[in-house]
C-alpha positions as CSV (number, residue, x, y, z in Angstrom):
1,M,-121.9,34.7,38.7
2,I,-125.6,33.9,39.5
3,K,-126.2,32.3,36.1
4,Q,-123.3,29.9,36.7
5,R,-124.6,29.1,40.2
6,V,-128.1,28.4,39.0
7,G,-126.8,26.3,36.1
8,A,-124.6,24.3,38.3
9,R,-127.4,23.7,40.7
10,I,-129.7,22.5,37.9
11,R,-127.0,20.2,36.6
12,E,-126.3,18.8,40.1
13,L,-130.0,18.0,40.7
14,R,-130.5,16.6,37.2
15,L,-127.6,14.3,37.6
16,Q,-129.0,13.1,40.9
17,T,-132.1,11.9,38.9
18,G,-129.9,9.9,36.6
19,M,-131.3,11.6,33.5
20,S,-129.3,12.9,30.6
21,Q,-129.8,16.4,29.4
22,E,-131.7,15.0,26.4
23,K,-134.1,12.9,28.4
24,F,-134.7,15.6,31.0
25,A,-135.3,18.2,28.3
26,L,-137.9,16.0,26.6
27,K,-139.6,15.4,30.0
28,I,-140.0,19.1,30.6
29,N,-140.7,20.0,27.0
30,M,-137.6,22.2,26.6
31,D,-135.0,22.3,23.9
32,R,-131.9,20.3,24.9
33,T,-129.5,23.0,23.6
34,Y,-131.3,25.6,25.7
35,L,-131.0,23.4,28.8
36,A,-127.3,22.8,28.1
37,S,-126.7,26.6,27.8
38,V,-128.6,27.2,31.1
39,E,-126.5,24.5,32.8
40,A,-123.4,26.1,31.4
41,G,-124.3,29.4,32.9
42,K,-124.6,31.1,29.5
43,R,-128.3,31.9,29.6
44,N,-130.3,34.3,31.8
45,I,-133.1,31.9,32.5
46,S,-136.7,33.1,33.0
47,I,-138.6,32.4,36.1
48,V,-141.1,30.5,34.0
49,N,-138.4,28.1,32.6
50,L,-136.9,27.8,36.1
51,E,-140.3,26.6,37.3
52,K,-140.5,24.0,34.5
53,I,-137.1,22.7,35.5
54,I,-137.9,22.6,39.3
55,L,-141.2,20.9,38.7
56,G,-139.5,18.4,36.4
57,L,-137.0,17.6,39.2
58,N,-140.0,17.0,41.5
59,I,-138.7,19.5,44.1
60,T,-139.8,22.8,45.5
61,F,-138.3,26.2,44.9
62,A,-137.2,26.1,48.6
63,D,-135.4,22.8,47.9
64,F,-133.7,24.2,44.8
65,F,-132.3,27.2,46.7
66,Q,-131.4,25.3,49.9
67,D,-127.7,25.7,50.6
68,F,-127.5,28.0,47.6
């Protein structure tokens, strides 16, 4: 359940930026297929990769987990 919730939150925040998965993945130097599987809740994302995503979204960890 947590993988799906984290993935959904990433997708929600990425869509708010207006970036496609491909453009966002390029921005944060991450493979698009990996990002897609994280957003789909199929990957157990590492804290290091979560940090990359959060920094790429220009938010804080607190912002990411707000209303989680």
